[in-house]
C-alpha positions in Angstrom: 92.5 122.8 146.4 95.5 123.9 144.4 95.4 123.9 140.6 98.3 122.4 138.7 101.2 124.9 138.3 101.7 126.2 134.8 104.7 128.1 133.4 105.7 130.8 133.0 104.9 132.7 136.2 106.4 136.1 137.0 105.4 139.7 138.0 103.3 140.0 134.8 101.2 136.9 135.4 97.5 137.1 136.3 96.8 137.6 140.0 94.9 134.2 140.3 97.9 132.4 138.8 100.3 134.1 141.2 98.1 133.4 144.2 97.7 129.7 143.3 101.5 129.4 143.1 101.8 131.0 146.5 99.3 128.6 148.0 101.5 125.7 146.7 104.6 127.4 148.1 103.0 127.9 151.5 102.0 124.2 151.6 105.6 123.1 150.9 107.2 125.8 153.1 105.4 125.1 156.4 107.3 121.9 157.3 110.7 123.6 156.6 112.1 125.1 159.8 114.7 127.2 158.0 112.0 128.9 155.9 109.6 130.0 158.7 110.8 133.6 158.4 109.5 133.7 154.8 106.0 132.5 155.7 104.6 135.9 156.7 106.2 137.7 153.8 104.8 135.1 151.4 101.3 135.5 152.9 101.6 139.3 152.5 102.5 138.8 148.8 99.5 136.5 148.4 97.1 139.0 150.1 98.3 141.7 147.8 98.2 139.5 144.7 101.8 140.4 143.8 104.9 138.4 142.7 107.0 140.1 145.4 110.5 139.7 146.6 109.7 137.0 149.1 107.9 135.0 146.4 110.9 135.3 144.2 113.2 134.3 147.0 111.1 131.2 148.0 111.0 130.1 144.3 114.8 130.5 144.1 115.2 128.4 147.2 113.0 125.7 145.8 114.9 125.7 142.5 118.2 125.5 144.3 117.1 122.5 146.4 115.6 120.8 143.4 118.9 121.3 141.4 117.2 123.5 138.9 118.4 126.7 137.2 117.9 129.4 139.9 116.0 132.4 138.5 113.3 133.1 141.1 110.7 132.7 138.4 108.6 129.6 137.4 109.8 128.0 134.2 108.6 124.7 132.9 111.2 122.5 134.8 110.2 124.4 138.0 106.5 123.9 137.3 107.0 120.2 136.7 109.0 119.8 139.9 106.3 121.6 141.9 103.5 119.5 140.4 105.3 116.3 141.2 105.6 117.3 144.9 102.0 118.5 145.0 100.8 115.3 143.4 102.6 113.3 146.1 100.8 115.3 148.7 97.5 114.9 146.8 97.1 118.7 147.1 96.2 119.3 143.4 92.5 119.5 142.8 90.8 116.4 141.3 90.0 118.1 138.0 93.7 118.2 137.2 94.6 114.6 138.1 94.4 111.6 135.7 95.1 108.0 136.6 95.6 105.0 134.3 95.7 101.3 135.4 96.7 98.9 132.6 98.2 95.6 131.6 100.5 94.6 128.7 99.7 91.2 127.3 100.4 89.0 124.3 97.5 88.0 122.0 96.7 85.1 124.4 96.3 87.7 127.2 99.3 86.5 129.1 101.0 89.4 131.0 104.3 90.7 129.8 106.7 91.9 132.5 109.5 94.5 132.4 108.1 96.5 129.5 108.6 100.2 129.6 105.4 102.1 128.9 105.3 105.8 127.8 102.1 107.8 127.8 102.1 111.1 125.8 99.7 113.9 124.8 98.9 113.5 121.1 98.4 116.5 118.9 98.6 116.8 115.1 101.7 119.1 115.4 103.5 117.4 118.3 103.6 114.5 120.8 104.4 115.5 124.4 105.6 112.8 126.7 103.8 112.9 130.1 105.0 110.0 132.1 106.5 106.5 132.0 106.1 103.3 133.9 107.3 99.7 133.9 105.2 96.6 133.9 105.4 94.2 136.8 105.5 90.4 136.8 101.9 90.2 135.7 102.4 92.9 133.0 100.5 95.5 135.0 101.4 99.2 135.2 100.0 102.4 136.6 100.2 106.1 135.8 99.1 109.1 137.8 99.8 112.5 136.2 98.8 116.1 136.3 97.0 117.4 133.3 98.6 120.8 133.5 98.1 124.0 131.5 101.1 123.1 129.4 99.3 120.0 128.2 95.9 121.7 127.9 97.1 124.3 125.5 96.2 122.3 122.3 93.2 120.5 123.7 91.4 123.2 125.7 88.7 122.7 126.8 88.7 119.0 126.2 90.3 116.1 128.0 93.7 114.8 126.9 94.2 112.7 123.8 96.6 109.9 124.9 99.0 107.8 122.9 101.2 105.0 124.2 104.6 103.6 123.3 106.1 100.3 124.4 109.7 99.1 124.8 110.6 95.5 125.6 113.0 94.5 128.4 115.9 94.8 126.0 114.9 98.4 125.1 113.6 97.7 121.6 110.4 99.5 120.6 107.4 97.1 120.3 104.5 97.6 118.0 101.1 97.8 119.7 98.5 95.5 118.1 95.5 96.8 120.0 94.3 98.8 123.0 91.2 97.8 124.9 89.2 100.0 127.3 87.9 98.1 130.3 84.6 99.0 131.9 82.9 96.7 134.4 85.1 93.9 133.2 83.9 94.4 129.6 86.5 95.3 126.9 86.0 97.6 124.0 88.6 98.0 121.2 90.0 101.5 120.7 90.0 102.2 116.9 93.0 103.5 115.0 92.9 107.0 113.6 92.7 105.7 110.1 91.9 102.4 108.3 95.5 101.2 108.3 97.5 98.9 110.6 100.2 101.6 110.7 97.8 104.3 111.9 98.3 105.3 115.6 95.9 104.2 118.3 94.9 107.3 120.3 92.5 107.5 123.3 90.6 110.7 122.4 89.2 112.8 125.2 90.5 110.2 127.8 88.5 110.0 131.0 90.2 110.7 134.3 90.2 107.2 135.6 91.1 104.7 132.9 91.5 100.9 132.8 93.1 99.5 129.7 94.8 96.5 128.2 97.5 96.9 125.6 98.0 93.8 123.4 101.3 93.0 121.7 101.8 90.5 118.9 105.1 88.9 119.6 107.0 87.5 116.7 107.9 84.5 118.9 105.8 83.2 121.7 107.6 83.4 125.0 108.3 79.9 126.5 106.5 78.8 129.6 108.2 78.0 132.8 107.6 74.3 132.1 109.1 74.5 128.7 112.1 76.3 130.1 112.6 73.6 132.7 112.4 70.8 130.1 115.0 72.7 128.0 117.4 73.0 130.9 117.0 69.2 131.8 117.3 67.9 128.2 121.1 67.7 128.2 121.1 65.5 131.3 118.3 63.1 130.3 120.6 60.9 128.3 122.8 60.4 131.3 120.1 59.0 133.5 
């Protein structure tokens, strides 16, 4: 299996890193009829363990078609674009893939729809956004992301430390009251980093397949469908 692509990659990169990139490029190249002439040259580069002219050309073609800055070398935007495609093809080895299934609820465990959820890698010196999702009608959301070398830099050799941010349907940031890990339908509260309601909630060394519930304390309880119906009918009741 192919490892997640990490930047930068150029002629000075390690042979293993270059050959892993070439494996990814070969996988993406084979279905493209207009790139068949580059297949043999790319295979030659891979056998020799070099970042040769064909490798540079293929990377440049990928950058051009992905509307990225064309350099022929792998920078961070190029690595991210390659990883997204590889993830769609499930070509990245399992040890690099993380998945999160979750639900956003109020304190009564009612699902909250249309909330934007951001998941980020938490470090003392920086927070790096990884992915975003939006909750469905039941408040449920899902993430699948590649834990790349870029994200591993601060945590190596541990698993990622994850922090979440929420934004309501109007775009306002919403404070998270609690996060619960779900295992065999049992919930356990994730502690804050300090004994304060303002301290962040971080999932330290998060496992690869997570199920969580994020609880939000709304300042005003959202009305039910029945209450909404009554409110709509009230102006007409006196006319009956």
